[in-house]
C-alpha positions as CSV (number, residue, x, y, z in Angstrom):
1,X,-32.6,24.3,-121.9
2,X,-36.3,25.1,-121.7
3,X,-36.5,23.9,-118.1
4,X,-33.6,26.1,-117.2
5,X,-35.1,29.2,-118.9
6,X,-38.7,28.7,-117.6
7,X,-38.2,27.3,-114.1
8,X,-34.8,26.8,-112.7
9,X,-33.1,30.1,-113.5
10,X,-36.1,32.4,-112.5
11,X,-36.6,30.4,-109.3
12,X,-32.9,30.5,-108.4
13,X,-32.8,34.3,-108.9
14,X,-36.0,34.7,-106.9
15,X,-34.8,32.6,-103.9
16,X,-31.1,33.6,-104.2
17,X,-29.3,36.8,-103.9
18,X,-28.4,38.3,-107.3
19,X,-25.5,40.7,-106.9
20,X,-25.6,43.3,-109.7
21,X,-22.9,45.9,-109.3
22,X,-21.8,48.0,-112.2
23,X,-20.8,46.5,-115.5
24,X,-17.1,45.5,-116.0
25,X,-16.5,46.3,-119.7
26,X,-16.9,50.1,-119.4
27,X,-14.1,52.6,-120.1
28,X,-13.2,55.7,-118.1
29,X,-15.6,57.8,-120.3
30,X,-18.6,55.7,-119.2
31,X,-18.9,54.1,-122.6
32,X,-18.5,50.6,-124.0
33,X,-15.5,50.3,-126.4
34,X,-15.8,48.3,-129.7
35,X,-15.4,44.6,-129.3
36,X,-16.4,41.3,-130.9
37,X,-19.8,41.9,-129.2
38,X,-20.6,45.5,-130.0
39,X,-19.6,48.3,-132.3
40,X,-20.2,52.0,-131.7
41,X,-22.1,52.9,-134.9
42,X,-24.4,55.7,-133.6
43,X,-22.1,58.7,-133.5
44,X,-23.0,62.2,-134.3
45,X,-21.5,62.2,-137.8
46,X,-21.8,58.5,-138.6
47,X,-21.8,57.9,-142.4
48,X,-23.2,54.4,-142.4
49,X,-26.8,53.8,-143.6
50,X,-28.7,52.3,-140.6
51,X,-31.4,51.0,-143.0
52,X,-29.0,48.6,-144.6
53,X,-28.5,46.6,-141.4
54,X,-25.7,44.1,-141.9
55,X,-26.4,44.0,-145.6
56,X,-23.8,45.1,-148.2
57,X,-24.7,45.6,-151.9
58,X,-23.2,42.3,-152.6
59,X,-25.7,40.5,-150.3
60,X,-28.9,42.2,-151.7
61,X,-30.8,39.7,-153.7
62,X,-31.9,40.6,-157.3
63,X,-34.8,38.3,-158.4
64,X,-35.4,40.3,-161.5
65,X,-31.8,39.8,-162.7
66,X,-31.7,36.1,-161.9
67,X,-32.4,33.3,-164.4
68,X,-35.1,30.6,-163.8
69,X,-33.7,27.6,-161.9
70,X,-30.6,29.5,-160.7
71,X,-31.6,29.6,-157.0
72,X,-30.7,26.2,-155.8
73,X,-32.5,24.8,-152.7
74,X,-29.7,22.7,-151.1
75,X,-31.0,22.1,-147.6
76,X,-34.3,21.7,-145.8
77,X,-35.0,23.6,-142.6
78,X,-34.5,21.1,-139.7
79,X,-35.0,23.3,-136.7
80,X,-37.1,26.3,-135.6
81,X,-40.9,26.7,-135.8
82,X,-41.0,28.6,-139.1
83,X,-41.2,26.8,-142.4
84,X,-38.4,27.4,-144.9
85,X,-35.3,26.1,-146.7
86,X,-31.8,27.1,-147.6
87,X,-31.0,28.6,-151.0
88,X,-27.7,28.9,-152.7
89,X,-27.8,32.0,-155.0
90,X,-25.0,32.3,-157.6
91,X,-22.6,35.2,-156.9
92,X,-24.4,35.9,-153.5
93,X,-24.0,32.9,-151.3
94,X,-26.3,30.9,-149.1
95,X,-29.5,32.2,-147.5
96,X,-32.1,30.7,-145.2
97,X,-35.6,31.5,-146.6
98,X,-38.4,31.6,-144.1
99,X,-42.2,31.9,-144.6
100,X,-44.8,33.8,-142.7
101,X,-47.4,32.1,-140.6
102,X,-50.8,32.0,-142.4
103,X,-52.6,33.7,-139.5
104,X,-50.4,36.8,-139.7
105,X,-49.4,37.3,-143.3
106,X,-46.3,39.6,-143.8
107,X,-45.8,39.9,-140.0
108,X,-42.9,37.6,-139.1
109,X,-41.0,38.3,-142.3
110,X,-41.3,42.0,-141.7
111,X,-40.4,41.6,-138.0
112,X,-37.3,39.6,-138.9
113,X,-35.9,42.4,-141.1
114,X,-37.0,45.4,-139.1
115,X,-35.7,43.9,-135.8
116,X,-32.3,42.9,-137.3
117,X,-31.8,46.4,-138.9
118,X,-32.5,48.1,-135.6
119,X,-30.2,45.9,-133.6
120,X,-27.4,46.2,-136.1
121,X,-27.8,50.0,-136.3
122,X,-27.6,50.2,-132.5
123,X,-24.3,48.4,-132.5
124,X,-24.8,44.6,-132.3
125,X,-23.8,41.9,-134.8
126,X,-26.6,40.4,-136.9
127,X,-27.0,38.6,-140.2
128,X,-28.1,40.4,-143.4
129,X,-31.9,40.1,-143.4
130,X,-34.2,41.2,-146.2
131,X,-37.8,40.7,-147.5
132,X,-37.7,39.3,-151.0
133,X,-40.4,38.8,-153.6
134,X,-39.5,36.3,-156.2
135,X,-40.8,34.0,-159.0
136,X,-41.4,30.4,-158.1
137,X,-39.5,29.5,-161.3
138,X,-36.3,30.8,-159.8
139,X,-36.1,27.8,-157.4
140,X,-34.5,24.5,-158.3
141,X,-34.8,21.7,-155.7
142,X,-31.9,19.4,-155.0
143,X,-33.1,15.8,-154.7
144,X,-32.9,13.8,-151.4
145,X,-33.4,16.7,-148.9
146,X,-35.2,16.5,-145.6
147,X,-36.9,18.8,-143.1
148,X,-38.6,19.0,-139.8
149,X,-40.0,21.6,-137.4
150,X,-38.9,21.9,-133.8
151,X,-42.1,20.2,-132.6
152,X,-41.6,17.2,-135.0
153,X,-39.0,14.5,-134.1
154,X,-38.7,12.6,-137.3
155,X,-37.2,13.9,-140.5
156,X,-39.5,14.1,-143.5
157,X,-38.7,14.2,-147.2
158,X,-38.4,17.8,-148.6
159,X,-39.6,17.2,-152.1
160,X,-41.6,19.3,-154.6
161,X,-44.9,18.6,-152.7
162,X,-43.3,19.8,-149.4
163,X,-41.9,22.9,-151.2
164,X,-45.3,23.7,-152.6
165,X,-46.8,23.5,-149.1
166,X,-44.3,26.0,-147.8
167,X,-44.9,28.4,-150.7
168,X,-48.7,28.1,-150.4
169,X,-48.6,29.7,-147.0
170,X,-46.6,32.7,-148.2
171,X,-48.2,36.0,-149.1
172,X,-48.0,37.0,-152.8
173,X,-48.1,40.0,-155.1
174,X,-49.5,38.6,-158.3
175,X,-47.1,35.7,-159.2
176,X,-44.4,36.8,-156.8
177,X,-43.8,34.9,-153.6
178,X,-42.9,36.8,-150.4
179,X,-40.3,35.3,-148.0
180,X,-37.6,36.5,-145.6
181,X,-34.1,35.8,-146.7
182,X,-31.3,35.6,-144.0
183,X,-27.7,35.5,-145.4
184,X,-25.6,32.7,-144.1
185,X,-23.2,34.0,-141.5
186,X,-19.4,33.8,-142.2
187,X,-16.9,32.0,-140.1
188,X,-16.8,28.6,-138.4
189,X,-19.9,28.1,-136.3
190,X,-19.3,27.4,-132.6
191,X,-22.9,27.4,-131.4
192,X,-25.0,29.8,-129.2
193,X,-23.6,32.0,-126.5
194,X,-25.1,32.3,-123.0
195,X,-26.1,35.4,-121.2
196,X,-24.0,34.4,-118.1
197,X,-20.5,33.1,-117.6
198,X,-17.8,33.1,-120.3
199,X,-16.8,30.8,-123.2
200,X,-14.1,28.4,-121.7
201,X,-12.7,28.0,-125.3
202,X,-12.3,31.7,-126.0
203,X,-9.4,33.4,-124.3
204,X,-10.7,36.8,-125.3
205,X,-13.9,36.3,-123.4
206,X,-12.9,37.5,-120.0
207,X,-15.9,39.4,-118.7
208,X,-18.8,37.4,-117.4
209,X,-21.7,38.0,-119.9
210,X,-24.1,39.0,-117.2
211,X,-21.6,41.8,-116.3
212,X,-21.3,43.2,-119.8
213,X,-22.9,46.6,-120.2
214,X,-23.7,45.8,-123.9
215,X,-25.7,42.7,-123.0
216,X,-27.3,44.4,-120.0
217,X,-28.3,47.5,-122.0
218,X,-29.6,45.3,-124.8
219,X,-32.6,44.9,-122.6
220,X,-33.8,48.4,-123.6
221,X,-33.4,47.5,-127.3
222,X,-35.4,44.4,-126.7
223,X,-38.1,46.3,-124.8
224,X,-38.4,48.9,-127.6
225,X,-38.9,46.3,-130.3
226,X,-40.7,43.8,-128.0
227,X,-38.1,41.1,-128.7
228,X,-39.7,38.6,-126.3
229,X,-37.7,35.6,-127.5
230,X,-34.2,37.0,-127.2
231,X,-32.7,33.9,-125.5
232,X,-29.5,31.8,-125.8
233,X,-30.9,29.8,-128.7
234,X,-31.3,32.9,-130.8
235,X,-27.6,33.7,-130.7
236,X,-24.5,32.4,-132.5
237,X,-20.8,32.5,-132.0
238,X,-18.6,32.2,-135.0
239,X,-14.9,31.7,-135.3
240,X,-12.9,33.8,-137.7
241,X,-9.4,32.3,-138.4
242,X,-6.6,34.7,-139.2
243,X,-5.8,32.3,-142.2
244,X,-9.1,32.3,-144.0
245,X,-8.2,29.2,-146.1
246,X,-8.5,27.1,-143.0
247,X,-11.7,28.3,-141.3
248,X,-11.4,26.3,-138.1
249,X,-7.6,26.9,-137.6
250,X,-5.9,29.1,-135.0
251,X,-5.1,31.9,-134.3
252,X,-8.3,33.8,-134.7
253,X,-11.2,35.3,-132.8
254,X,-14.8,34.8,-131.9
255,X,-17.6,37.1,-133.1
256,X,-21.0,37.1,-131.3
257,X,-24.2,37.4,-133.2
258,X,-27.9,38.0,-132.4
259,X,-30.3,36.0,-134.5
260,X,-34.0,35.5,-135.4
261,X,-36.0,38.6,-134.8
262,X,-39.2,37.1,-136.1
263,X,-40.7,37.4,-132.6
264,X,-40.3,41.2,-132.4
265,X,-43.1,43.7,-133.1
266,X,-45.8,41.5,-131.3
267,X,-46.6,38.5,-133.4
268,X,-49.0,35.8,-132.2
269,X,-47.6,32.8,-130.2
270,X,-49.3,29.5,-129.7
271,X,-52.3,30.2,-127.5
272,X,-54.0,33.5,-126.9
273,X,-53.4,33.5,-123.1
274,X,-49.6,33.2,-123.6
275,X,-49.6,35.8,-126.4
276,X,-51.4,38.4,-124.2
277,X,-48.8,38.1,-121.4
278,X,-45.8,38.6,-123.7
279,X,-43.8,41.7,-122.7
280,X,-45.5,41.8,-119.3
281,X,-44.6,38.6,-117.6
282,X,-42.3,35.6,-117.9
283,X,-43.7,32.3,-119.0
284,X,-43.4,31.1,-115.4
285,X,-43.4,34.3,-113.4
286,X,-42.7,33.6,-109.7
287,X,-43.2,37.3,-108.7
288,X,-46.6,37.4,-110.3
289,X,-47.7,34.1,-108.9
290,X,-46.7,35.3,-105.4
291,X,-48.6,38.5,-105.9
292,X,-51.7,36.7,-107.1
293,X,-51.6,34.3,-104.2
294,X,-51.2,37.0,-101.6
295,X,-53.7,39.3,-103.3
296,X,-56.3,36.5,-103.8
297,X,-56.1,37.0,-107.6
298,X,-57.3,40.6,-107.3
299,X,-54.4,42.5,-108.9
300,X,-55.2,43.7,-112.4
301,X,-52.6,42.9,-115.0
302,X,-51.5,45.1,-117.9
303,X,-52.6,42.5,-120.4
304,X,-56.1,42.8,-119.1
305,X,-56.3,46.3,-120.7
306,X,-57.3,46.5,-124.4
307,X,-54.3,46.6,-126.8
308,X,-53.6,49.3,-129.3
309,X,-55.5,50.6,-132.3
310,X,-58.2,48.0,-133.2
311,X,-58.0,49.1,-136.9
312,X,-54.5,47.4,-137.2
313,X,-55.1,43.8,-136.3
314,X,-51.6,42.9,-137.4
315,X,-50.1,44.9,-134.5
316,X,-52.7,44.1,-131.8
317,X,-49.9,42.9,-129.5
318,X,-47.5,45.8,-130.2
319,X,-48.6,49.2,-128.8
320,X,-47.6,52.3,-127.0
321,X,-50.4,52.6,-124.4
322,X,-49.4,49.7,-122.3
323,X,-45.6,50.0,-122.7
324,X,-43.7,50.8,-119.5
325,X,-40.0,50.5,-120.4
326,X,-38.6,49.5,-117.0
327,X,-41.3,47.0,-116.4
328,X,-41.0,45.1,-119.7
329,X,-40.2,41.4,-119.6
330,X,-39.3,38.9,-122.3
331,X,-40.5,35.3,-122.1
332,X,-37.7,34.1,-119.9
333,X,-35.5,35.6,-117.1
334,X,-32.3,36.8,-118.7
335,X,-29.3,37.0,-116.3
336,X,-27.8,40.0,-118.1
337,X,-31.1,41.9,-118.4
338,X,-32.0,41.4,-114.7
339,X,-28.7,42.9,-113.7
340,X,-29.1,46.0,-115.8
341,X,-28.3,49.1,-113.7
342,X,-29.5,52.7,-114.2
343,X,-26.1,53.5,-115.8
344,X,-26.4,50.5,-118.2
345,X,-29.9,51.6,-119.3
346,X,-28.8,55.3,-119.6
347,X,-25.9,54.2,-121.9
348,X,-28.3,52.4,-124.3
349,X,-30.8,55.2,-124.2
350,X,-28.0,57.6,-125.3
351,X,-27.4,55.3,-128.3
352,X,-31.1,55.0,-129.2
353,X,-31.6,58.8,-128.9
354,X,-29.5,59.1,-132.1
355,X,-32.3,57.4,-134.1
356,X,-34.2,60.3,-135.7
357,X,-38.0,60.1,-136.4
358,X,-37.1,59.8,-140.1
359,X,-34.8,56.8,-139.5
360,X,-37.6,55.2,-137.4
361,X,-40.0,55.6,-140.3
362,X,-37.2,54.1,-142.5
363,X,-37.0,51.0,-140.3
364,X,-40.7,50.5,-140.6
365,X,-40.5,50.7,-144.4
366,X,-38.1,47.7,-144.4
367,X,-41.1,45.5,-143.7
368,X,-42.3,46.1,-147.3
369,X,-45.9,45.7,-146.2
370,X,-48.4,45.6,-149.1
371,X,-50.7,48.1,-147.2
372,X,-48.9,51.4,-146.7
373,X,-51.1,52.0,-143.7
374,X,-49.4,49.1,-141.8
375,X,-46.0,50.8,-142.5
376,X,-47.2,54.1,-141.2
377,X,-48.8,52.5,-138.1
378,X,-45.7,50.5,-137.3
379,X,-43.6,53.7,-137.6
380,X,-46.0,55.5,-135.2
381,X,-45.8,52.7,-132.6
382,X,-42.0,52.4,-132.8
383,X,-41.6,56.2,-132.4
384,X,-44.1,56.3,-129.5
385,X,-42.3,53.5,-127.6
386,X,-38.9,55.1,-128.2
387,X,-40.2,58.4,-126.8
388,X,-41.4,56.6,-123.7
389,X,-38.1,54.8,-123.3
390,X,-36.0,58.0,-123.7
391,X,-38.2,59.9,-121.3
392,X,-37.5,57.3,-118.7
393,X,-33.8,56.8,-119.2
394,X,-32.5,60.2,-120.3
395,X,-33.9,62.3,-117.4
396,X,-32.3,60.7,-114.3
397,X,-28.6,60.4,-115.1
398,X,-27.0,63.0,-117.2
399,X,-27.9,62.5,-120.9
400,X,-24.8,64.5,-122.1
401,X,-22.7,62.2,-124.2
402,X,-19.9,62.1,-126.8
403,X,-17.7,64.2,-124.5
404,X,-14.4,65.3,-126.1
405,X,-11.8,68.1,-126.1
406,X,-11.9,70.2,-129.2
407,X,-8.8,72.3,-129.9
408,X,-6.9,72.9,-126.7
409,X,-9.4,74.4,-124.4
410,X,-13.0,73.5,-125.3
411,X,-14.9,70.6,-123.6
412,X,-17.7,69.7,-126.0
413,X,-20.5,67.2,-125.9
414,X,-24.1,66.5,-127.0
415,X,-27.2,66.5,-124.7
416,X,-29.1,63.6,-126.2
417,X,-32.2,64.5,-124.3
418,X,-32.3,67.9,-126.1
419,X,-31.3,66.3,-129.4
420,X,-34.4,64.1,-129.2
421,X,-36.7,66.8,-127.7
422,X,-37.4,64.8,-124.6
423,X,-38.4,68.1,-123.0
424,X,-39.3,71.5,-124.4
425,X,-36.2,73.3,-125.6
426,X,-36.8,76.1,-123.0
427,X,-36.3,73.6,-120.2
428,X,-32.6,73.1,-121.1
429,X,-30.6,75.6,-119.2
430,X,-26.9,74.8,-118.9
431,X,-24.6,75.5,-116.0
432,X,-20.9,74.5,-115.7
433,X,-18.9,74.8,-112.5
434,X,-15.4,73.6,-112.0
435,X,-13.1,72.6,-109.1
436,X,-11.1,75.8,-109.4
437,X,-14.2,77.8,-108.2
438,X,-16.8,79.7,-110.1
439,X,-18.7,79.0,-113.3
440,X,-17.5,78.5,-116.9
441,X,-18.7,80.0,-120.2
442,X,-20.9,77.7,-122.3
443,X,-21.6,77.9,-126.0
444,X,-24.7,76.1,-127.4
445,X,-25.1,75.2,-131.0
446,X,-28.6,73.8,-131.1
447,X,-29.9,70.2,-131.1
448,X,-28.0,69.6,-127.8
449,X,-24.5,70.6,-128.9
450,X,-22.6,72.3,-126.1
451,X,-19.1,73.5,-125.6
452,X,-17.5,74.7,-122.4
453,X,-14.5,77.1,-122.5
454,X,-11.7,76.0,-120.2
455,X,-9.2,78.5,-118.9
456,X,-5.7,77.1,-118.6
457,X,-4.4,76.4,-115.0
458,X,-0.9,75.1,-115.8
459,X,2.0,75.9,-118.0
460,X,3.4,73.8,-120.8
461,X,6.4,72.8,-118.7
462,X,6.5,72.2,-115.0
463,X,4.5,69.5,-113.1
464,X,4.2,66.0,-114.5
465,X,1.2,65.4,-116.8
466,X,-0.7,63.6,-114.1
467,X,0.2,66.1,-111.3
468,X,-2.7,67.3,-109.1
469,X,-1.6,70.8,-110.1
470,X,-2.9,70.1,-113.6
471,X,-6.2,68.4,-112.5
472,X,-9.6,70.0,-112.9
473,X,-13.1,68.7,-112.5
474,X,-16.1,70.2,-114.4
475,X,-19.7,69.7,-113.2
476,X,-22.3,70.2,-116.0
477,X,-26.0,70.6,-115.4
478,X,-28.7,70.8,-118.1
479,X,-31.8,71.8,-116.1
480,X,-33.6,68.6,-117.1
481,X,-31.8,65.5,-115.8
482,X,-31.9,64.9,-112.1
483,X,-28.2,64.5,-111.8
484,X,-25.1,66.3,-113.3
485,X,-22.3,65.1,-115.4
486,X,-18.8,65.2,-114.0
487,X,-15.8,65.5,-116.3
488,X,-12.2,64.9,-115.1
489,X,-9.4,66.6,-117.1
490,X,-5.7,67.4,-117.0
491,X,-4.4,70.7,-118.3
492,X,-1.2,69.9,-120.2
493,X,-0.6,73.6,-120.9
494,X,-1.6,76.1,-123.7
495,X,0.5,74.2,-126.3
496,X,-0.9,70.7,-125.7
497,X,-4.3,71.6,-124.3
498,X,-6.6,69.7,-122.0
499,X,-6.8,65.9,-121.8
500,X,-10.1,64.3,-120.9
501,X,-9.4,61.5,-118.4
502,X,-12.8,60.4,-117.3
503,X,-16.5,60.9,-117.1
504,X,-18.9,60.1,-114.2
505,X,-22.7,60.1,-114.0
506,X,-23.6,60.1,-110.3
507,X,-27.0,59.0,-109.1
508,X,-29.5,61.8,-108.3
């Protein structure tokens, strides 16, 4: 697996011909429909709380309301680099508890929760993640358990001494221990998914993963949060049987999850040289090696420049100054990410534009840092990186989204670039032309809301609904993006109104 990620896959893509093309799981409105991979959660009037992530009230742990010895440790952690153990909490279920690394207290636990909340709010499936402070006396260890880290081959006894060693590395608030709790995912576990190909045992999985817009566009989400370790191993497919009493039975369906966000927000990796390159180069970057060879080592790399604010040592690897959205790289070449087109990136940018500055500050607060200055700084960096990302991907293709027909003769949408103030409000000047000749009246409601009045061109009765006599095309410009938006509609008459058939975002 490591050899494939680090050497074979990047080399094959460098030497071969990677054919991108446009994504295959896109509807006629240039959007990704809901699926077992992705759910459209970021709509204009969404009532879900993005700060809850995948958590429901039933999954939120309550240490204060729990009796001593009621949290049962029933399994040692046998994979992954982080120390931890599994806990069975009465009335809540099973959770994997993970500790921070001693060199960066509070960092990885915060990253795990913040990263998961952002990914879930954007539309992807994650586990319920939370930072929890609890009394040591809540834990009761089941005898005969074992553990090991990913770098250790042999199992070791997970006894009281081993438990104390794990807890000793955890930050504390008085007598309370800080850890990250990840709720056990439901369903029957099938293993990881890959970013290319399809699952041969899943008849619903018909679009090659590298050609899915959701997986391609996820690259922007990873770049924003600096999710440098988003590889196959940090994913999970789970089978949900229609008959829940038999979890591995058929019929049913597969749900695809993203896991382990502890490597978001710029934590340290093993070795300073490797850490400094994260986000800028692959572990084994053939393009950089070729450039260094031909340039005699003269090219200056982004990681040579000093990182962000030196006052915040915890976030020395996570900054705005060096962030260039379309140049960001994770550790390994990702076949879906490398095939991301401008339309895939613009789709994800329209989703991220729905995150308000207040919500971004809310995401930062989920880290539950002891020092409020760390929370404020994280919010500032997240907002700064998001602004750069939106500036890049909402100004080439049209940023007008959520297109719909209201009533019978109003084509409405939201200019996400104006909603997120990517440019000064005075720069947004709307113009709508249609295929019947001339311009159309436009109403603006502020914060990017626009509506275009559509005169009727056909009677209620007469030509077939899909007749060319009923067809119109509307071209919308906003004065900011380099290219217009094209909307294709059929006029079904004054009684039934217009029907929106398709949306196109041509290249500049």
